[in-house]
C-alpha positions as CSV (number, residue, x, y, z in Angstrom):
1,M,10.2,-34.3,7.6
2,A,8.0,-33.7,4.6
3,T,4.3,-33.1,5.1
4,K,2.1,-35.9,3.9
5,S,-0.7,-35.1,1.3
6,I,-4.3,-35.9,2.2
7,A,-4.0,-38.8,-0.3
8,E,-1.0,-40.2,1.6
9,K,-2.8,-39.8,4.9
10,R,-5.7,-41.9,3.5
11,G,-3.2,-44.7,2.7
12,I,-3.0,-44.1,-1.1
13,K,0.5,-45.2,-2.0
14,P,2.7,-44.4,-5.0
15,D,2.2,-46.7,-8.0
16,T,-1.4,-47.5,-7.1
17,T,-4.9,-47.3,-8.6
18,V,-7.7,-45.3,-7.0
19,W,-11.4,-45.1,-7.8
20,Y,-13.4,-42.0,-6.6
21,S,-17.1,-41.4,-6.2
22,P,-18.1,-38.8,-7.2
23,A,-15.1,-38.1,-9.4
24,E,-15.6,-34.3,-9.4
25,R,-14.5,-34.2,-5.7
26,I,-11.0,-35.5,-6.5
27,E,-9.5,-32.1,-5.7
28,L,-10.2,-32.8,-2.0
29,I,-7.4,-35.3,-1.8
30,E,-5.0,-34.1,-4.6
31,P,-2.2,-34.2,-5.2
32,M,-2.0,-37.9,-5.8
33,P,1.2,-39.8,-4.9
34,E,3.8,-40.4,-7.6
35,R,2.4,-42.6,-10.4
36,G,-1.0,-42.9,-8.7
37,R,-3.7,-43.1,-11.2
38,R,-7.5,-43.0,-11.3
39,V,-9.5,-45.9,-12.7
40,E,-13.1,-46.1,-13.9
41,G,-14.5,-48.6,-11.5
42,P,-13.8,-49.8,-7.9
43,E,-13.1,-53.4,-9.1
44,Q,-10.0,-52.0,-10.9
45,A,-8.8,-50.1,-7.9
46,A,-6.5,-50.8,-5.0
47,T,-8.2,-48.1,-3.0
48,A,-11.8,-46.8,-3.3
49,V,-12.5,-43.3,-2.1
50,V,-16.2,-42.4,-1.6
51,F,-17.1,-38.7,-0.8
52,V,-20.4,-38.3,1.0
53,D,-22.3,-35.4,2.6
54,D,-24.3,-37.5,5.1
55,S,-25.1,-41.0,6.1
56,T,-28.0,-41.2,3.6
57,S,-25.8,-40.4,0.7
58,A,-23.2,-42.9,2.0
59,R,-25.8,-45.6,2.1
60,K,-27.0,-44.8,-1.4
61,I,-23.5,-44.8,-3.0
62,I,-22.4,-47.9,-1.1
63,A,-25.6,-49.8,-2.0
64,G,-25.2,-48.9,-5.6
65,E,-21.6,-50.2,-5.7
66,A,-21.9,-52.9,-3.1
67,T,-20.8,-55.8,-5.3
68,R,-17.9,-53.9,-6.8
69,L,-16.8,-52.5,-3.4
70,A,-16.8,-55.9,-1.8
71,A,-13.8,-57.1,-3.8
72,E,-11.1,-58.3,-1.4
73,T,-8.4,-56.3,-3.1
74,I,-10.1,-53.0,-2.3
75,R,-9.2,-51.1,0.9
76,N,-12.4,-49.3,2.1
77,E,-12.6,-46.4,4.6
78,Y,-15.7,-44.4,5.3
79,Y,-15.7,-40.9,6.7
80,Y,-18.5,-38.4,6.9
81,D,-19.6,-35.5,9.0
82,E,-23.3,-35.3,10.0
């Protein structure tokens, strides 16, 4: 059985769109599944991935993107270590 990538474990499927915040942390979940592609905003994405260092930064990013993250087509998961 093949080992799943971090992206696959997070539910990012082949042929899908993903938005990352902040974008420079993308290497934490690479490689992307086949034909997975990054989009510029969460409203364009099937999956939104938000990397945070603590609950304060999570609140700040989520508050800043609240309207765009609330779209029903986006799958949201939140993980952080504090």
